[in-house]
GUDOKE-298296 format. One record per residue: residue in one letter; x, y, z of N, C-alpha, C in turn. Coordinates in steps of 0.05 Angstrom, whole numbers, plus 5000, padded with zeros to 4 digits. Each point is the difference from the previous one (the first is absolute). Layout:
AXYZXYZXYZ ...
***
This chain:
X338811323607501649895033497849975021 X500549895020498550015031502949825022 X498950095022500650035018498649735021 X502149775003499549785018500250035030 X498249965013500250005032501049785010 X502149955012500349725020498249915018 X500049765005498249835013501250085037 X498850115013500950125028500749755016 X501849854992501849755012502150175031 X499850174986501850135029500050285001 X501150115014499550375006501150104971 X503249974993500750054979498449964966 X498949695006498350014966498450085009 X498550115017497450135008500250324981 X502050125002500050294993500949944965 X501949844999501249954976497449964975 X501450104982498849924969502350024981 X498649834966502850044980498150044981 X501350084974499150044983499349774986 X497849934976499849834993501649884973 X501850174994501650084970497949824976 X498150114998498549954974500950114981 X501950224995500350044981504049804984 X500949885027502649844990498949774983 X501249954974499149784984500249735011 X502749915014500549835014500049985029 X498750115019499750065028501949785018 X500049864986500649695027502849944991 X501650184980502649844986501650355006 X502349895000502150294997502150034982 X499250124973501349904983501250284985 X502250075015501850254984501749924983 X500550154984501949894981503050125003 X501549745001502649975010501850264992 X499150044969501850244990499450295012 X497850015012498750275006500950035032 X500349965015500749955024502649925015 X501050215014502450035010499949965031 X501750015017500249965027499650265009 X497950005023500050325015500249985020 X503350115004500650055026498850075024 X500749965024498350185029502350255009 X498750165023502450215005499849895026 X497249935010500050075021499550245020 X500050164979499450335014503150135005 X501649834992502650074994501550144981 X502150185003501150154976503049874995 X501150174988502649784992502550015015 X499550115022501150025033499149875016 X497849834991498349835021499350045013 X498950325006498850085023497350064994 X497449915021497050044993499350234994 X499250154973499450235000496549974991 X499749784995496849955006499049815012 X498250085019499149815029497749844980 X500149765022497349744995500149924968 X502849884999500849954972501849695007 X499249844984501149754999498549805011 X501249684991499249814998497749954971 X498349825006497950004975501349804978 X497049824980501049844984501950094984 X502149884993501850074975498350044970 X500650094984498250074982502650084980 X498449994966501949964975498950264982 X501350214995498650214995499849944970 X497650054992498749984970501550334986 X500949944979501050254983497550084979 X498750235010497850194985500950044980 X498750074984500550154973498250355006 X501250165013498150225003500750204973 X502149934979500350194975498249964987 X499749734993497349904974501850154979 X502749964992500850104978500249814968 X498349765002499949864979497150124987 X501050204986497950094986499349824963 X497150035006497949844972500949805000 X500649785022499849755007498149925008 X498549804992497249945024501549815015 X499149965027501249685020496949875006 X500849825007497649865006499849995036 X498450035008500249945031499349725009 X503149825010499149724996499249985039 X499750195014498949935025500550275022 X498449995018500250165021501449945018 X501950085017501049875023500250155025 X500449905022500250185019503150085011 X500450225009502650134998500450025040 X501749955009500549995030501750265006 X500550104978502150294996497550245004 X497349985000498550264991496549884999 X499650235006496549965004497949864976 X500950154983498849904970501249784989 X498349874982500549774994501949984972 X501349894988501550034969498749744984 X501450144977499249804977501850004989 X500649754983501749894992499950064962 X501450114993499150024971502749854976 X498649854976501949984984499650134975 X503350064992499950204974499949814976 X499350154986501049754961502949965008 X501349754992502649975000500849885028 X497649945016500849865033501050165016 X499850224994501050155032498550035016 X500549935020497350125024501150255021 X497450115013500850215017497949985025 X500350045021498350115018498850334995 X497350005010498650254998498050045023 X499750235009497850085025497649884983 X498249845015498149824992496950295005 X498650164978497750155006498449835009 X497450145003497349855005498849884980 X498849814993499149924972502349764986 X501750065007503249934991499449604998 X499749894978499649705006502349824977 X500349765011502149784980498050044967 X501950034982498550014975500050244990 X499650205010500150334991502850004989 X499550284982501950054986500950325005 X502050075008501050325006502549984987 X499750374989502550084990500950275008 X501950104994500750275010501650184965 X499250315012501050114972498350395000 X499950024981499050295001497549894980 X499449944981498349844985497549795016 X501249875017498449765006497350085011 X498249815000496150085006500850005036 X498550185008500150125025498049815018 X500449695004498749835016501649925025 X499649955019500949845027502849834993 X502550135015502049804999501750134977 X499350244981501650044978501350215008 X502550094990501350215013500550144984 X499650255006501150324972500150205012 X501150184986500950285010497650135006 X499950215030497750105000499250184975 X501450114983499350094979498449914985 X499249704994498749864994496949915013 X500249995027497849855021497750254993 X497549865000498050274992500350185040 X498250184992499850055029498050005014 X499349935027499249905017499449734999 X503349844991499549715002501949945026 X499649795010500949855028503449894991 X501650085012502349894994502649955024 X501849895002501549885018503149994993 X501949945008502849945000501050214982 X499950285008500350184984503050065008 X501950154978501650045005501350345002 X501650075014500450355011501650084978 X502149804996501950044966499349884989 X500549984970499149964975502649794999 X499149654995501849835010500949935017 X499450095021500649965026499149715011 X497549934989498749835013498250075015 X497449865011498450215013500349925032 X499650235013500950095033497050065010 X497650094989497250045012498549885002 X497949875016498149854993499749755004 X501549805012501649744993499049875021 X497450025026500149865020497149924997 X498949745007496949925001497950234998 X499349904978496650195002501250264979 X501850075004501050264990499050184975 X500050214992498750054985500750364995 X499650104968500950365012498150034972 X499250224998498550084980501750274978 X499850014981501250244978497450184997 X501250185011497150155000500650244980 X502250114995500050114976502950054986 X501550064977501949964980499950314992 X502450074987500650214985503249904984 X500650114980502349914993503049895011 X500550115021502049885017499049865026 X498150075013500449835024496349985005 X500449755010497149785006500750075041 X495850005000499550135028498749735001 X500349875027499349725012499850065023 X497749905011498549995032501349705010 X501350065021501349705007498049935022 X500549755021498349965014499750115025 X501950075015500850205010497750195003 X500150164974497450174997502150224993 X503350015005501950194982499350034966 X499750244991499950074967502850044997 X500949914982503050054989500050044978 X502650064983500550054974502149784987 X500149854981501549834984500650044976 X502150024988500549984978498549854975 X499150034982498549854977501449794989 X502650074999501149714996500149785016 X500649985030499449825022497849834998 X500349725001499049804998497749945015 X497749855000498349945027498749754983 X499449785017498349794992496350085008 X498449844977496550165002499549745027 X498950135011498649835014499650055031 X498649855023500649995029501149705007 X502050095019501649695012498449905010 X499449705003499349825010500449945028 X498549815007500149915029498450215011 X497750095001499750215016499250025032 X499149685008499450035021503049965019 X502450094990502449915020499750185025 X498450164995499950305030497749785027 X498149804979499549935016500049745019 X502549944996500849685012501450135025 X499049875026501450035021501049725007 X502950105009501549815011499649835018 X499650085023498549885016501249915035 X502049984990502749935021502250104996 X501749975019503350134994501249844986 X499449725002502349864990499650084964 X498250064988499950084974501250224988 X499850255025501850134992504049945002 X500749835012502249855004500949924986 X497949824975501149904982500350154979 X498650294999500950174979503050205001 X500549965027502250055004501250255020 X496950105008499050245021501249855035 X501250085006500150025023499450195028 X499349895024497850155016501350285002 X497450115003500050294998499650125034 X502250115015499250145023499550245009 X497750065005498850325009502550135012 X500350254988501850195022499250055026 X497950075011499250025023499249715020 X501749824984500149805014502249905009 X502450154990503250015008500450185022 X502749915004501250165033499750254987 X500550155012501350404992503250024985 X501449755008502450064983499849824977 X497849854991500049994970498150114988 X498850195008498050144984498850255017 X499450134987499050315015497249995002 X498749814999497549985002499749765032 X502649885008500049805011499850035033 X499149805021500650185030497250035003 X499750075023497850135014498849885018 X498550135020498549755020497149914990 X500749765001497649874987499750054973 X497549954988500050064971499450224992 X501850154986501050324998499550044958 X498750184991500450084979502350214992 X502349995007502150084990500650225010 X498150154996499750285012501750294976 X499449804978500950244980499249934965 X500450044984498949954976501449804991 X498749754985502149774987501950074988 X501149905005504050034982501249674996 X502950064990501049744999501849875029 X501349874997501949945028502650255001 X500050134975502050185005498950344994 X497649975005498650245013498550204967 X499249834983500250154980496949984997 X498350164984497250005009498849814978 X497849905012499249744983497650164979 X498750215003497550064984499550294995 X499950054978499450244992503450194984 X501249765002502550104986499949974970 X501350184984500649944968501649735001 X498949824986502549784990501249954965 X498950234991500350074964502250195007 X502249954980503250194997498550204989 X500450275010499150294986502350024980 X501249904995501749964973499749834985 X498049775006499949934969498950124979 X501449904979499050074979497750004981 X498449785017497449944985497850235021 X500850145015497950115016498450284982 X502150044970498250254988498149844990 X499849674999496949934987498349945012 X499849965026498949955021496750244997 X498849964991498350184994497550045023 X499349785017499449935028500549775019 X500850075016501349865023497249885006 X501449745003497449815025499850075023 X497649955011499150055031500549855015 X501850145018500449655020498450175028 X500249795011497949945024501050305021 X502850065004501750225013498350284996 X501350054963499350204994496450094996 X498449704994496650145010499250115025 X501549865013499350065042501150305000 X501650034984501750285011498250214985 X499550004980497950114976497950045013 X497849755014498050045017500650225016 X502149925021500050225019500050314992 X501750094986500150214988497550094991 X497649894991498250044996497650055022 X500549875018498350075030502250165013 
***
């Protein structure tokens, strides 16, 4: 994978770049399987009452949602990779798999998987890239993605481009994994995971270059709070350019930095052995040190 820089024919093009889509099998064709897609309805940031609850949402190109097999529950049935495709609904690419009997499914495409490869799922399959198995059968130290939190629920963790988690340890009941955020947590050994690191590693290096590409993705303009009037935001107003005069907050006064975002009553809290280190937590720790 590589990033292609646009020719500087305009100010927007000068800063813009795009992936070369080298992993895509047919990169100049849109070839979704009709039986594996469904309409993707947009909300425009509005709830069921029609009220805007999420700002800066709306517009964008129409999409069809690709139905992804996150469970990988066709055990001991080899599946051939027909092609690697682009998915507009996620950052990583997807792989079209055809199993014995003609059934087709989409899975998340790990790095190194290509058309013609064979993947399997089950407790006794070989731990190679693209194969899915319970954590009880994964060798310790191996990179995995698409990890279940409850057995049979389907993969919930590590599904973004370039994502990978490491299996650190395992006992009879629990497997210890380290997530890309740095968090270390325990998951039941019956939960499944897919071997390998997800592809499209250079997604993070792509620069949109202009506001129009953001609008194409369904993101509307974002207005800073301190650029608003005082009736619209606590940071608004002031003579000339001001910095708000208080800590960053939402339009309703809720502080934006340093607060806990995870529910203290979440049942899986007890299985987090080491929390991710956030920027605000690291700064506070450094201040206490000095």
